[in-house]
ROBA-373673 format. One record per atom (N, C-alpha, C): residue number from 1; residue in three letters; x, y, z. Coordinates in nm, 2 decimals. Example, Ala and Ser with C-alpha at 12.3 -4.5 7.8 and 13.67 -1.06 7.14 Angstrom:
REM residues 2
     i    aa        X        Y        Z
     1   ALA     1.32    -0.57     0.78
     1   ALA     1.23    -0.45     0.78
     1   ALA     1.32    -0.33     0.78
     2   SER     1.28    -0.22     0.71
     2   SER     1.37    -0.11     0.71
     2   SER     1.29     0.00     0.79
This chain:
REM residues 87
     i    aa        X        Y        Z
     1   UNK    -0.07     0.61     0.94
     1   UNK    -0.05     0.75     1.00
     1   UNK     0.06     0.81     1.05
     2   UNK     0.12     0.86     1.07
     2   UNK     0.25     0.94     1.13
     2   UNK     0.22     1.11     1.20
     3   UNK     0.29     1.08     1.29
     3   UNK     0.32     1.22     1.33
     3   UNK     0.39     1.32     1.30
     4   UNK     0.34     1.40     1.21
     4   UNK     0.46     1.45     1.12
     4   UNK     0.52     1.57     1.14
     5   UNK     0.65     1.56     1.11
     5   UNK     0.72     1.64     1.15
     5   UNK     0.72     1.79     1.12
     6   UNK     0.67     1.82     1.03
     6   UNK     0.64     1.95     0.97
     6   UNK     0.49     2.00     1.02
     7   UNK     0.39     1.92     0.99
     7   UNK     0.27     1.98     1.07
     7   UNK     0.24     1.98     1.18
     8   UNK     0.32     1.85     1.28
     8   UNK     0.32     1.87     1.37
     8   UNK     0.18     1.81     1.46
     9   UNK     0.13     1.75     1.39
     9   UNK     0.04     1.67     1.46
     9   UNK     0.00     1.54     1.31
    10   UNK    -0.07     1.45     1.36
    10   UNK    -0.10     1.30     1.34
    10   UNK    -0.15     1.33     1.20
    11   UNK    -0.15     1.27     1.06
    11   UNK    -0.18     1.27     0.94
    11   UNK    -0.10     1.19     0.87
    12   UNK    -0.17     1.18     0.75
    12   UNK    -0.19     1.02     0.65
    12   UNK     0.01     1.04     0.58
    13   UNK     0.03     0.93     0.59
    13   UNK     0.17     0.92     0.54
    13   UNK     0.22     0.91     0.44
    14   UNK     0.29     0.91     0.41
    14   UNK     0.31     0.86     0.23
    14   UNK     0.32     0.73     0.23
    15   UNK     0.30     0.70     0.08
    15   UNK     0.29     0.54     0.04
    15   UNK     0.45     0.46     0.04
    16   UNK     0.54     0.56     0.03
    16   UNK     0.66     0.47     0.02
    16   UNK     0.79     0.59     0.05
    17   UNK     0.92     0.56     0.08
    17   UNK     0.99     0.68     0.13
    17   UNK     1.04     0.74     0.00
    18   UNK     1.00     0.85     0.00
    18   UNK     1.04     1.00    -0.13
    18   UNK     1.18     1.00    -0.14
    19   UNK     1.28     0.96    -0.05
    19   UNK     1.42     1.00    -0.09
    19   UNK     1.51     0.89    -0.07
    20   UNK     1.59     0.88    -0.13
    20   UNK     1.71     0.76    -0.14
    20   UNK     1.77     0.71     0.03
    21   UNK     1.80     0.63     0.10
    21   UNK     1.90     0.62     0.20
    21   UNK     1.83     0.62     0.35
    22   UNK     1.90     0.65     0.41
    22   UNK     1.85     0.66     0.56
    22   UNK     1.75     0.78     0.57
    23   UNK     1.85     0.85     0.50
    23   UNK     1.69     0.98     0.55
    23   UNK     1.57     0.95     0.47
    24   UNK     1.55     0.90     0.38
    24   UNK     1.45     0.88     0.29
    24   UNK     1.35     0.77     0.40
    25   UNK     1.44     0.68     0.43
    25   UNK     1.34     0.60     0.56
    25   UNK     1.30     0.67     0.65
    26   UNK     1.39     0.83     0.73
    26   UNK     1.34     0.86     0.82
    26   UNK     1.25     0.97     0.79
    27   UNK     1.21     1.04     0.66
    27   UNK     1.09     1.11     0.62
    27   UNK     1.03     0.99     0.62
    28   UNK     0.99     0.88     0.53
    28   UNK     0.91     0.84     0.51
    28   UNK     0.82     0.77     0.66
    29   UNK     0.93     0.78     0.78
    29   UNK     0.83     0.74     0.97
    29   UNK     0.83     0.87     0.98
    30   UNK     0.82     0.99     0.97
    30   UNK     0.79     1.12     1.03
    30   UNK     0.73     1.24     0.94
    31   UNK     0.71     1.21     0.85
    31   UNK     0.65     1.27     0.74
    31   UNK     0.53     1.28     0.69
    32   UNK     0.42     1.33     0.64
    32   UNK     0.27     1.29     0.63
    32   UNK     0.28     1.32     0.45
    33   UNK     0.17     1.29     0.43
    33   UNK     0.14     1.29     0.25
    33   UNK     0.14     1.48     0.23
    34   UNK     0.09     1.56     0.31
    34   UNK     0.09     1.67     0.29
    34   UNK     0.23     1.75     0.38
    35   UNK     0.30     1.70     0.45
    35   UNK     0.40     1.72     0.49
    35   UNK     0.56     1.77     0.37
    36   UNK     0.50     1.63     0.31
    36   UNK     0.56     1.63     0.17
    36   UNK     0.57     1.74     0.07
    37   UNK     0.45     1.73     0.06
    37   UNK     0.39     1.87    -0.03
    37   UNK     0.43     1.95    -0.01
    38   UNK     0.42     2.01     0.11
    38   UNK     0.51     2.17     0.13
    38   UNK     0.65     2.20     0.11
    39   UNK     0.71     2.03     0.13
    39   UNK     0.88     2.03     0.12
    39   UNK     0.85     2.03    -0.03
    40   UNK     0.77     2.01    -0.08
    40   UNK     0.85     1.99    -0.23
    40   UNK     0.76     2.16    -0.32
    41   UNK     0.70     2.23    -0.30
    41   UNK     0.65     2.35    -0.27
    41   UNK     0.81     2.43    -0.26
    42   UNK     0.81     2.41    -0.15
    42   UNK     0.98     2.50    -0.10
    42   UNK     1.04     2.43    -0.18
    43   UNK     1.08     2.33    -0.19
    43   UNK     1.20     2.27    -0.28
    43   UNK     1.21     2.39    -0.45
    44   UNK     1.09     2.44    -0.52
    44   UNK     1.07     2.47    -0.59
    44   UNK     1.13     2.64    -0.59
    45   UNK     1.11     2.69    -0.48
    45   UNK     1.12     2.80    -0.40
    45   UNK     1.28     2.79    -0.42
    46   UNK     1.30     2.70    -0.32
    46   UNK     1.47     2.72    -0.29
    46   UNK     1.52     2.72    -0.44
    47   UNK     1.54     2.61    -0.51
    47   UNK     1.58     2.59    -0.66
    47   UNK     1.58     2.74    -0.77
    48   UNK     1.48     2.83    -0.75
    48   UNK     1.44     2.94    -0.83
    48   UNK     1.52     3.05    -0.75
    49   UNK     1.53     3.00    -0.63
    49   UNK     1.57     3.11    -0.58
    49   UNK     1.72     3.16    -0.56
    50   UNK     1.81     3.05    -0.52
    50   UNK     1.94     3.01    -0.54
    50   UNK     2.03     2.94    -0.64
    51   UNK     1.95     2.98    -0.75
    51   UNK     1.97     2.95    -0.92
    51   UNK     2.02     2.79    -0.94
    52   UNK     1.98     2.68    -0.82
    52   UNK     2.04     2.51    -0.78
    52   UNK     2.00     2.46    -0.93
    53   UNK     2.10     2.38    -0.96
    53   UNK     2.06     2.25    -1.06
    53   UNK     2.08     2.12    -0.98
    54   UNK     1.95     2.07    -0.96
    54   UNK     1.93     1.97    -0.93
    54   UNK     2.05     1.82    -1.01
    55   UNK     2.08     1.83    -1.10
    55   UNK     2.20     1.78    -1.14
    55   UNK     2.33     1.78    -1.11
    56   UNK     2.35     1.89    -1.00
    56   UNK     2.46     1.94    -0.97
    56   UNK     2.49     1.91    -0.83
    57   UNK     2.66     1.82    -0.81
    57   UNK     2.64     1.72    -0.67
    57   UNK     2.64     1.83    -0.57
    58   UNK     2.72     1.96    -0.57
    58   UNK     2.70     2.08    -0.52
    58   UNK     2.57     2.09    -0.43
    59   UNK     2.49     2.13    -0.54
    59   UNK     2.36     2.20    -0.55
    59   UNK     2.23     2.05    -0.48
    60   UNK     2.30     1.94    -0.48
    60   UNK     2.21     1.84    -0.38
    60   UNK     2.24     1.84    -0.32
    61   UNK     2.34     1.88    -0.26
    61   UNK     2.40     1.90    -0.14
    61   UNK     2.32     1.99    -0.07
    62   UNK     2.34     2.09    -0.09
    62   UNK     2.27     2.22    -0.09
    62   UNK     2.14     2.19    -0.02
    63   UNK     2.08     2.12    -0.14
    63   UNK     1.92     2.11    -0.17
    63   UNK     1.88     1.99    -0.02
    64   UNK     1.95     1.91     0.01
    64   UNK     1.96     1.84     0.13
    64   UNK     1.98     1.88     0.28
    65   UNK     2.04     2.00     0.25
    65   UNK     2.06     2.06     0.40
    65   UNK     1.93     2.13     0.44
    66   UNK     1.89     2.22     0.30
    66   UNK     1.76     2.28     0.33
    66   UNK     1.66     2.16     0.34
    67   UNK     1.63     2.04     0.31
    67   UNK     1.55     1.94     0.34
    67   UNK     1.52     1.90     0.48
    68   UNK     1.65     1.88     0.54
    68   UNK     1.65     1.87     0.69
    68   UNK     1.61     1.95     0.77
    69   UNK     1.65     2.08     0.72
    69   UNK     1.61     2.21     0.81
    69   UNK     1.47     2.24     0.80
    70   UNK     1.41     2.17     0.67
    70   UNK     1.28     2.25     0.67
    70   UNK     1.19     2.13     0.77
    71   UNK     1.21     2.00     0.72
    71   UNK     1.15     1.89     0.77
    71   UNK     1.18     1.86     0.91
    72   UNK     1.29     1.90     0.99
    72   UNK     1.32     1.81     1.11
    72   UNK     1.39     1.94     1.17
    73   UNK     1.36     2.10     1.14
    73   UNK     1.45     2.21     1.21
    73   UNK     1.60     2.14     1.26
    74   UNK     1.67     2.10     1.17
    74   UNK     1.80     2.10     1.20
    74   UNK     1.90     2.15     1.10
    75   UNK     2.03     2.18     1.16
    75   UNK     2.07     2.30     1.12
    75   UNK     2.09     2.43     1.08
    76   UNK     2.14     2.48     0.98
    76   UNK     2.10     2.60     0.96
    76   UNK     2.03     2.67     0.83
    77   UNK     1.93     2.57     0.75
    77   UNK     1.88     2.55     0.66
    77   UNK     1.74     2.54     0.72
    78   UNK     1.67     2.55     0.60
    78   UNK     1.54     2.53     0.63
    78   UNK     1.42     2.59     0.61
    79   UNK     1.49     2.73     0.64
    79   UNK     1.39     2.86     0.65
    79   UNK     1.39     2.92     0.49
    80   UNK     1.32     3.02     0.48
    80   UNK     1.24     3.09     0.36
    80   UNK     1.41     3.13     0.30
    81   UNK     1.45     3.15     0.17
    81   UNK     1.56     3.19     0.11
    81   UNK     1.61     3.32     0.12
    82   UNK     1.70     3.35     0.16
    82   UNK     1.73     3.53     0.17
    82   UNK     1.69     3.55     0.03
    83   UNK     1.61     3.68     0.02
    83   UNK     1.61     3.75    -0.09
    83   UNK     1.45     3.70    -0.17
    84   UNK     1.40     3.64    -0.05
    84   UNK     1.25     3.59    -0.16
    84   UNK     1.16     3.64    -0.06
    85   UNK     1.09     3.72    -0.14
    85   UNK     0.96     3.82    -0.06
    85   UNK     0.85     3.73    -0.15
    86   UNK     0.77     3.72    -0.03
    86   UNK     0.62     3.69    -0.08
    86   UNK     0.55     3.84    -0.08
    87   UNK     0.42     3.78    -0.19
    87   UNK     0.36     3.93    -0.23
    87   UNK     0.24     3.90    -0.20
């Protein structure tokens, strides 16, 4: 169980760090499985809306900024991408 930074409450944690390095460990310690699922849904939207290529280093850097913004509310990223309209 972790106090999930995304959900703002106690929830079942992840089985292992979902991301490499220190950031992956930080996510593992502070994000629930449900919170990570919400991030993955947001990630699909970000990749599509911003036409990012996950194999491109510049895109990877942008994705990581969105990741930190979405999960930890740090930096200028993490909000719904501009131009995205929910129906």
